[in-house]
C-alpha positions as CSV (number, residue, x, y, z in Angstrom):
1,X,-0.7,-22.3,4.7
2,X,0.0,-22.2,1.0
3,X,-2.2,-19.0,0.6
4,X,-0.1,-17.2,3.3
5,X,3.1,-18.2,1.6
6,X,1.8,-16.9,-1.8
7,X,0.7,-13.6,-0.2
8,X,4.1,-13.2,1.5
9,X,5.9,-13.8,-1.8
10,X,3.7,-11.3,-3.6
11,X,4.2,-8.7,-0.8
12,X,8.0,-9.1,-1.0
13,X,7.8,-8.6,-4.8
14,X,5.6,-5.5,-4.4
15,X,8.0,-4.0,-1.8
16,X,11.0,-4.7,-4.1
17,X,9.3,-3.1,-7.1
18,X,8.2,0.0,-5.2
19,X,11.2,0.5,-2.9
20,X,14.1,-0.8,-4.8
21,X,13.2,-0.5,-8.5
22,X,11.0,2.6,-8.3
23,X,8.1,0.9,-10.1
24,X,5.0,1.9,-8.1
25,X,2.5,1.0,-10.9
26,X,3.7,-2.6,-11.0
27,X,3.7,-2.7,-7.2
28,X,0.1,-1.5,-7.1
29,X,-1.0,-4.2,-9.5
30,X,0.5,-6.9,-7.3
31,X,-1.2,-5.3,-4.2
32,X,-4.5,-5.4,-6.0
33,X,-4.1,-9.1,-6.6
34,X,-3.3,-9.6,-2.9
35,X,-6.3,-7.6,-1.8
36,X,-8.5,-9.8,-4.0
37,X,-7.2,-12.8,-2.0
38,X,-7.2,-11.0,1.4
39,X,-9.1,-7.7,1.4
40,X,-7.8,-6.9,4.9
41,X,-4.1,-7.4,4.2
42,X,-2.6,-4.3,5.9
43,X,0.8,-4.7,4.3
44,X,-0.7,-4.7,0.8
45,X,-2.9,-1.7,1.7
46,X,0.2,0.2,3.0
47,X,2.4,-0.6,0.0
48,X,-0.4,0.4,-2.4
49,X,-1.1,3.6,-0.6
50,X,2.6,4.6,-0.7
51,X,2.7,3.6,-4.4
52,X,-0.4,5.7,-5.2
53,X,1.3,8.7,-3.5
54,X,4.4,8.2,-5.6
55,X,2.3,8.2,-8.8
56,X,0.5,11.4,-7.5
57,X,-2.9,9.7,-7.4
58,X,-3.4,11.6,-4.2
59,X,-7.1,11.4,-3.8
60,X,-7.2,7.7,-4.4
61,X,-4.3,7.3,-2.0
62,X,-6.0,9.4,0.6
63,X,-9.2,7.2,0.5
64,X,-7.0,4.1,1.1
65,X,-5.0,5.8,3.8
66,X,-8.2,6.8,5.6
67,X,-9.3,3.1,5.6
68,X,-5.9,2.1,7.0
69,X,-6.0,4.6,9.8
70,X,-9.6,3.7,10.6
71,X,-8.9,0.0,10.7
72,X,-5.6,0.3,12.6
73,X,-5.6,3.6,14.5
74,X,-2.6,2.7,16.7
75,X,-0.3,1.8,13.8
76,X,2.2,4.6,13.0
77,X,2.7,3.8,9.3
78,X,-0.7,4.9,8.2
79,X,-0.1,8.3,9.7
80,X,3.3,8.5,8.1
81,X,1.8,7.8,4.6
82,X,-1.0,10.3,5.4
83,X,1.6,13.0,6.1
84,X,3.4,12.2,2.8
85,X,0.1,12.5,1.1
86,X,-0.6,16.0,2.6
87,X,2.9,17.3,1.7
88,X,2.5,16.1,-1.8
89,X,-0.6,18.2,-2.3
90,X,1.2,21.4,-1.3
Protein backbone atom coordinates (compact mmCIF):
# COMPACT_ATOMS: atom_id res chain seq x y z
CA UNK A 1 0.00 0.00 0.00
CA UNK A 2 2.87 2.38 0.74
CA UNK A 3 4.15 1.96 -2.84
CA UNK A 4 0.78 3.05 -4.24
CA UNK A 5 0.69 6.10 -1.97
CA UNK A 6 4.21 7.05 -3.06
CA UNK A 7 3.25 6.71 -6.73
CA UNK A 8 0.08 8.77 -6.25
CA UNK A 9 2.06 11.51 -4.53
CA UNK A 10 4.62 11.54 -7.33
CA UNK A 11 1.85 11.60 -9.98
CA UNK A 12 0.25 14.59 -8.30
CA UNK A 13 3.59 16.38 -8.22
CA UNK A 14 4.26 15.62 -11.89
CA UNK A 15 0.78 16.85 -12.89
CA UNK A 16 1.25 20.05 -10.90
CA UNK A 17 4.68 20.70 -12.42
CA UNK A 18 3.44 20.12 -15.97
CA UNK A 19 -0.05 21.60 -15.86
CA UNK A 20 0.22 24.41 -13.31
CA UNK A 21 3.86 25.48 -13.32
CA UNK A 22 4.66 24.75 -16.97
CA UNK A 23 7.72 22.67 -16.13
CA UNK A 24 7.49 19.63 -18.40
CA UNK A 25 11.14 18.65 -18.00
CA UNK A 26 10.79 18.25 -14.22
CA UNK A 27 7.49 16.39 -14.70
CA UNK A 28 9.21 14.00 -17.10
CA UNK A 29 11.92 13.24 -14.55
CA UNK A 30 9.31 12.35 -11.95
CA UNK A 31 7.43 10.18 -14.44
CA UNK A 32 10.66 8.32 -15.23
CA UNK A 33 11.05 7.55 -11.51
CA UNK A 34 7.47 6.30 -11.36
CA UNK A 35 7.94 4.13 -14.44
CA UNK A 36 11.01 2.52 -12.84
CA UNK A 37 8.77 1.51 -9.92
CA UNK A 38 5.77 0.57 -12.09
CA UNK A 39 6.54 0.33 -15.84
CA UNK A 40 2.84 -0.01 -16.68
CA UNK A 41 1.63 3.11 -14.87
CA UNK A 42 -0.70 4.63 -17.44
CA UNK A 43 -0.96 7.99 -15.72
CA UNK A 44 2.82 8.42 -15.67
CA UNK A 45 3.00 7.44 -19.34
CA UNK A 46 0.30 9.97 -20.26
CA UNK A 47 1.86 12.80 -18.26
CA UNK A 48 5.27 12.05 -19.74
CA UNK A 49 3.91 11.88 -23.30
CA UNK A 50 2.22 15.25 -22.87
CA UNK A 51 5.36 16.75 -21.38
CA UNK A 52 7.52 15.42 -24.22
CA UNK A 53 5.11 17.03 -26.69
CA UNK A 54 5.43 20.34 -24.85
CA UNK A 55 9.22 20.14 -25.08
CA UNK A 56 8.90 19.35 -28.82
CA UNK A 57 10.56 15.97 -28.37
CA UNK A 58 7.95 14.78 -30.83
CA UNK A 59 9.50 11.51 -32.03
CA UNK A 60 10.14 10.33 -28.47
CA UNK A 61 6.62 11.38 -27.49
CA UNK A 62 5.16 9.55 -30.50
CA UNK A 63 6.84 6.26 -29.48
CA UNK A 64 5.40 6.53 -25.99
CA UNK A 65 1.97 7.53 -27.30
CA UNK A 66 1.96 4.50 -29.60
CA UNK A 67 2.66 2.27 -26.58
CA UNK A 68 -0.20 3.90 -24.68
CA UNK A 69 -2.68 3.47 -27.54
CA UNK A 70 -1.57 -0.13 -28.08
CA UNK A 71 -1.91 -0.96 -24.38
CA UNK A 72 -5.21 0.90 -23.81
CA UNK A 73 -6.94 1.20 -27.21
CA UNK A 74 -10.28 2.23 -25.69
CA UNK A 75 -8.84 5.11 -23.65
CA UNK A 76 -9.48 8.52 -25.24
CA UNK A 77 -6.57 10.37 -23.69
CA UNK A 78 -3.93 8.53 -25.70
CA UNK A 79 -5.62 9.59 -28.93
CA UNK A 80 -5.93 13.17 -27.70
CA UNK A 81 -2.19 13.37 -27.01
CA UNK A 82 -1.55 11.70 -30.38
CA UNK A 83 -3.48 14.46 -32.14
CA UNK A 84 -1.55 17.13 -30.26
CA UNK A 85 1.63 15.42 -31.39
CA UNK A 86 0.48 15.42 -35.03
CA UNK A 87 -0.51 19.11 -34.92
CA UNK A 88 2.85 20.01 -33.38
CA UNK A 89 4.68 18.52 -36.35
CA UNK A 90 2.87 20.73 -38.84
